[in-house]
C-alpha angles and dihedrals in degrees: 000000000000118000127174093249116049134151121237091256091047092052091048089050090054089051091052091051090064117127089241089074098048090095093058106111122219107217118197093222090058097053096089092054092044087052090053090049089051089067088067093054112108093190126066114264104220100187125066114260089237089071127072096242091052093049093046090049091055093045092050093049091046089050092052090046088051093239110149121214116223102215116091094225091049091052089051092047091048092055090048091049092048095049094048095036093059091049097044094046089055089050090051089047090055091047090052090046093051091047089050095239100154104187094038092052088053092051095050092046089050091051091049092050091045091056091046094048098031093229135101121252092239091058119092112277086227087079088079090062099042094101095040093049093035092234115174119239090249091064092052091046091051091049090052093046093054091033099200115184116243090253092053091047092051091050090059127088121242089254093053091048090049089052091048093054093038091239109103094186095051096057093096092047093050091046093050089050092050090051090056095057109108112261134158132207111217129195114186127197122194128204126176112229098179134342089276102037132064123191114218124195117185125191109207121196124178110232102184137089109260098203098108099040138095122250093272130042115193126208136180117222123184140162118230137169126257093262090060091230105108134050110204097182137359133193133190106217121198113196115199122210092239089057094052093113095043131092115234120211121213118189126183143137128245129195122248116220131195125273091046115233110236091235144008118218127210110213119202117190128173110233091218 
């Protein structure tokens, strides 16, 4: 069912068709509640709710949106869907990566992280720190309403951030949280080896505060073309806490095909 170009809802539908979910039973007495949960689904549900893939799709989206079902069997099915959904979406991500499908790999990694973190990729990344930093819901809502990118947020002063979220005293706390979100600075150098081979050297430097993280922070780095349809090379980078002040160097070669793409893009995605 996988094709190089798929929408978010199409990729989620493929995930829900996995053999792992064939055992999920659709019970007639649950359909009304599943239909109510469907109203909280931001992505299109492509299968009918009377079929297992349709039910799993709704339960996964409700799980990510942090909407709890009330029926005991539905709670049990949701936990089963979430455990298997996270695993299968990572397997689909690796399939897309091996096949060199750039945009599809991004979509499946996003879905996997959304299930892990129970938040959608279009929501502010600060949601992950709301409990740790004890940020009220109003602060998160204001961040999502104004929707500043992480770079814009980090360029602001604590006072400006406080004004943005309508909580003057929490500006420092929000800014410190933003500084702890995993980011990398990358500096690439290109060198032609032959007419068909290009040597790429990338200097990778962590530019985030490590205080709230585990000992290792994983990233995916790959080189794709400007059409977002081909991955020429991919690397799984594990950054260790003791290396947080060091610059890592990645060196590899990529093929050059005719006609030449106008640009190559280096994609950097946090695994978590």
